C-alpha positions in Angstrom: 125.6 168.8 89.7 123.4 167.4 92.4 119.8 168.6 92.7 118.7 170.7 95.7 116.5 167.8 96.9 119.4 165.4 96.8 121.7 167.7 98.6 119.2 168.0 101.4 119.9 164.3 102.2 123.7 164.9 102.3 125.3 163.8 105.6 126.3 166.7 107.9 130.1 167.3 107.8 130.6 165.1 104.7 132.5 166.3 101.7 130.8 168.7 99.2 129.7 166.4 96.4 130.9 168.6 93.5 134.3 169.1 95.0 134.6 165.4 95.8 133.8 164.5 92.2 136.2 167.1 90.8 139.0 165.5 92.8 138.3 162.1 91.2 136.0 160.6 93.7 132.5 159.1 93.3 129.4 159.1 95.4 126.8 156.3 95.5 123.5 156.7 97.2 121.5 153.6 98.1 118.6 153.5 100.5 119.5 157.1 101.6 123.0 155.9 102.6 125.8 158.0 101.0 129.0 156.2 100.1 132.0 158.3 99.2 134.6 156.5 97.1 138.0 158.2 96.6 140.0 157.9 93.4 141.9 154.9 94.9 138.7 153.0 95.5 138.6 153.4 99.3 135.1 154.0 100.4 133.2 155.1 103.5 129.4 154.9 103.9 127.4 157.3 105.9 124.6 155.3 107.6 121.5 156.6 109.4 121.9 156.3 113.2 119.7 157.6 116.1 121.7 159.7 118.5 119.9 161.3 121.5 116.6 160.9 119.7 117.8 162.6 116.5 118.4 160.7 113.2 121.9 161.6 111.8 124.1 160.0 109.1 127.5 159.0 110.5 130.5 157.5 108.7 131.0 153.8 109.2 134.7 153.1 109.5 134.3 149.6 111.0 136.0 147.9 108.1 139.1 149.9 108.7 139.5 149.0 112.4 142.5 146.9 113.5 141.4 143.3 113.8 143.2 142.8 117.1 142.5 146.0 118.8 139.3 147.2 120.5 138.0 150.7 119.8 138.3 153.0 122.8 135.1 154.4 124.3 134.7 157.7 126.1 131.4 158.8 127.7 130.9 162.5 127.3 127.3 162.4 128.3 124.7 163.8 125.9 126.0 165.2 122.6 125.3 169.0 122.5 125.0 169.1 118.7 128.0 171.5 118.6 131.0 169.7 117.2 133.5 172.0 118.9 131.9 171.7 122.4 131.6 167.9 122.1 135.3 167.7 121.0 136.3 169.8 124.0 134.3 167.5 126.4 136.0 164.5 124.8 139.5 165.9 125.2 138.8 166.7 128.9 138.3 163.0 129.6 
């Protein structure tokens, strides 16, 4: 079981560590970046980014992007910090 201090560094919206491990996954933490590795060896690292002046850890899926396709970009303005509101703004685009 992870310590309270370690859990305070867990990325927002990432999987609960104990449940992830119970399901056969692993978690590696290096330089405060959390990497979730599933039982099939597929991994995603949550990296520290500055969004609107706030440091947050976001998943980096770049290695899984299609090599011949560009990622779509949508400008929703300033993130509100509320996932549901931001999703609604995105879907209205």
